[in-house]
N, C-alpha and C positions, 0 to 999 in steps of 0.2 A: 656555414653552412651553404652550397649551393643553391642557386634558385632554380626552383622549377622551371624548366623552357616554356617557353611563351606557347608553344603548340599542346604542349600536355593541359597547362591552366585553360585554354582556350576548349581543349577536350572535354576537360571535369568542367568548367561552365555550362557547355553544350548541352551534356549528358543530364546533370544538374537541373536543367530547365524542362527539356524533355521530360523529365521523370515528375517534377513538381514544380509545373510552370507557376504557380500561384505564391510559390516564396522561394523560389530560384530566378534572380530577372537574367532575360534575355541577355547572351553576350553581345558585349559591343562591335556595330558594323555588321550586325545581319539582319535583315531586314523579315520584322516579325511576321511579314505573308508568307516567307518560306521558309521562318521556324515552324508556322501553324500546320503545314503541312507535314514536319517529323515529329509533332507533337501528336497528331492526330493517327497518321500511320501506327507508330511506336504502340499507343495507350490503344488503338483499335485490335492490333495484334492479340496484349495482352489479353483483351477482353473478350474476343475470339475465343483465346485456346481454355481460360475460363469457364466460357459458356456450355462450351462441348464436353469439357471435363467434367463438369459440377451441374448438370440441366436440373433435377431435382434441388437444388439447393439454393440452384438460380431460383425458380418457381418461387419461391418464399418471400423475394425481394420484389418492390416497384423498381421502374427503371431509375431512378435518383440514388435511389439506395443500393440498387447492385450497383452501380458507377461509382459510388462512393468506396463501398468497400474494394472493388478492384484499382480504383484509384490509390487508396492508402497503400494496398499491396504494392503494387507497382510505385510509389515516390518514397516507400520506407525500405522495404527488405533488401537486405543486401543478400542475393542468391548465393549459393556455395555452387552451383553445377550453370557453365554456360549454355548449357545444350537446353532447345525449347520443349522438347520431348521431356525435360524433368520440369518444368512448371507446377504442374498441378502439385507434383511432390513439393515445391518450394513453397506453394498456396498453403499446403496444408501445416506446413512446418511455421507460417507466418501465423497462421490461425492460433494453433498451438502455443506458442512462445510470445507473440509480439502483438496479437490482435488488441485494441481494448474495445469489451463488448459493447454495442449499442443496444436501443431498443430494437433497432429494426432486427436485429438476429432472432433467430429462435435459440428455444434453449439448448437443443441436440447440435448446434451449428458445427463444433468441431468434429460427433462422431458422425454424422452425415457426411461430411466433407472428407473423413476420413476414408469411410465404406464406399464413395464415388471414385477416391483414386487409388484404393484398392482394385475396383473394379478395369482402371485404364491398367494399371500398373501390372496386374496378369494377362490383359490386353496385348502386353508389347516383349513380355519375359519370354527371354531368348532363352532360359531354361530348358532343358531336354533329357530324359531320362535316360539310361544305361541299358537300354533293352539288351544287348547281350551279356548280362549279368542278372537280370530279372526271369522268373519263371509263370508266367499270365495264372497258370494251373496248379500252383504248387501250394502245399499244405500250410495255411495258415497260422498253425497251432505249432508245429513242430519247427517251421522254420522262421525267416526272418519277414515280417510283412513290409512291403516297398511303397513308403509315401509320396506320393506324386509330387513333385518339385514345384508346380503349379497348383499346388492345394494346402490352405493356413483355416484355423480355425480363429474367428476373431470375437470378442465381449465387448457387449456397450450394454450402458445405462440404458439408451433407449432402442425400441427396434426399428432400427435405420434402414437394414435389409423390406419393410413393408412400409416405410415413408414414401409417397411418392408426389405425383403433380398434385391430386387432389385430397389426401391424406397428409394434413399437418398435426400431428397429436398434439393437445396442450399439457395433458397430466403423465409424468413421468411412470412407468410401471412400479411396482413394488419388487419384483425380482429381473435380475439380468440378461440379455439379450444374447445368446450364443447363435452364430451362424460359419459353415463352413461354404466358404467361395473358393472356388475352383475351376480351371478351365478342361472340359470335355476332351474327349477323343476327336471333334471336330472345330477344337479349338474355339470353341465359342465359351464365353466366359458364366457359369451357372453359381444358386447357390443353396444351400439346405438348411432348415433350421436343426439345430442340437440341442440336446439338453448338458447338463456339466458332465454326465458320464461320457458321452461320445465328444466334449470339450478335451475333457481327460486323457482319454483315448488317442485323440490326436496330435496332444501333448509327449504324449510317450513314445508314440510312432516317430514325432519330429526328434527326440530328445535320444531315443537309445535304440540308435539302429543296429545293435549288434545282438540284441536280444529276441529270441522268440517271439511268436504271437502268446502263446503259453506263459511265457514267464512274464508278459506286460500285464495280464489279464490276472495271473496270481498277484501281481504287485498293486492293482486296482482294487484286488477282492480285500488285500491287506489294508489297504490304505482306506477305505470304506468299511472294515471291522465287520465284513460279512459271516455272519453265523458258518456258512459251507461253501469254501473256496472253489469248491471244484462246480455245483450250481451257482455261482457267482461267473464263472470262466464260460457255464454253456449261456448262461443269459447274455455275456457279453459280445459270446462270438457274432451273434446276430447283425451284432454292428460293424466289426469287422465285414461281414459279409454284405451289408448296407451298403460301405464305405467301397470295396472293391467293385459291385455291380457299378457305380457310380463313377467306376473311373478315378476316383481318389485314394484308394488302393490301390496299384498299378499288378501285385503279383509278390512273390514272393524270392528271395535269395538265400543264401546260405552262409554260415558266420566262416569268416574268412579264418586262416589259418595262421 
C-alpha cells in the first residue's frame, strides 16, 4: 500500500489539532504560539456563526456551557458541505444525530435549534415563484392554489416559536405546536400559529399540486369524517383566504393538459 505523502500527513495533523487541541497533538516543528493563532481563528469563526444563527438557543447557556457545545460540534462533526452558509444546517444535523445530551441542555434543544435554522434557511433561500403561471386573483376553489416556495408548516412538541431570551419553558405542553414559517413580500421571515386543520391544508397544498382547492378541501372533509362536506369546504375556505392574505398562498394556476 502506498504511503500517505508527508504533506498530507501534515495537513491531517494540522487540521486535527485545530479542531480538537486537547486530544490531537500539535504537529512537529510548528511553534505552538503560531498554532494558537489558527486554533483561535477557526474556533471563533464557528462560534460566531453559531451565535448569529442560534441567538435564542445561545441564551440558554452560560459562556462555558456554550463553548463546550460549540467545541464538541467543531471537533467531532464531519460536515457534508464545505460552505460557511451551511454551518447552521450542519449544527442541526449534529444535534439530531451525534450530540450527547448534557445537564446544560434544555429539553427542547433540538426543536429550538431546528426552528432557528429554518428561519435562517428561509432568509437565504433562492427559490422564486413562477409568476408568469400564477393568477394572484384566481378562484381558489375552482383552480389550483399555489403555495409559496418559501412557506412551510412545522410541528413541534414544544412551542419553540414562543421561546425567547426571557421565556425558557420548563414543562412540555400536552398538545403539539404547529407553526407556519414563511417569507413575506418584503422578504422578511414571519411565522403564524397554526392548528391541525391548517397544518393539513398546508401539507395538501405542498403535495397535491394538480388538484383544485375544492378537491383538496373535500379530501380534508373526508379525512375528518365531516357529516356535511359542503359545510366543511365553506368553513375551511377561510383558512385558504388567511393564507392568501399573508402571501403564503400566492394565487392560483390551472391544471396542465
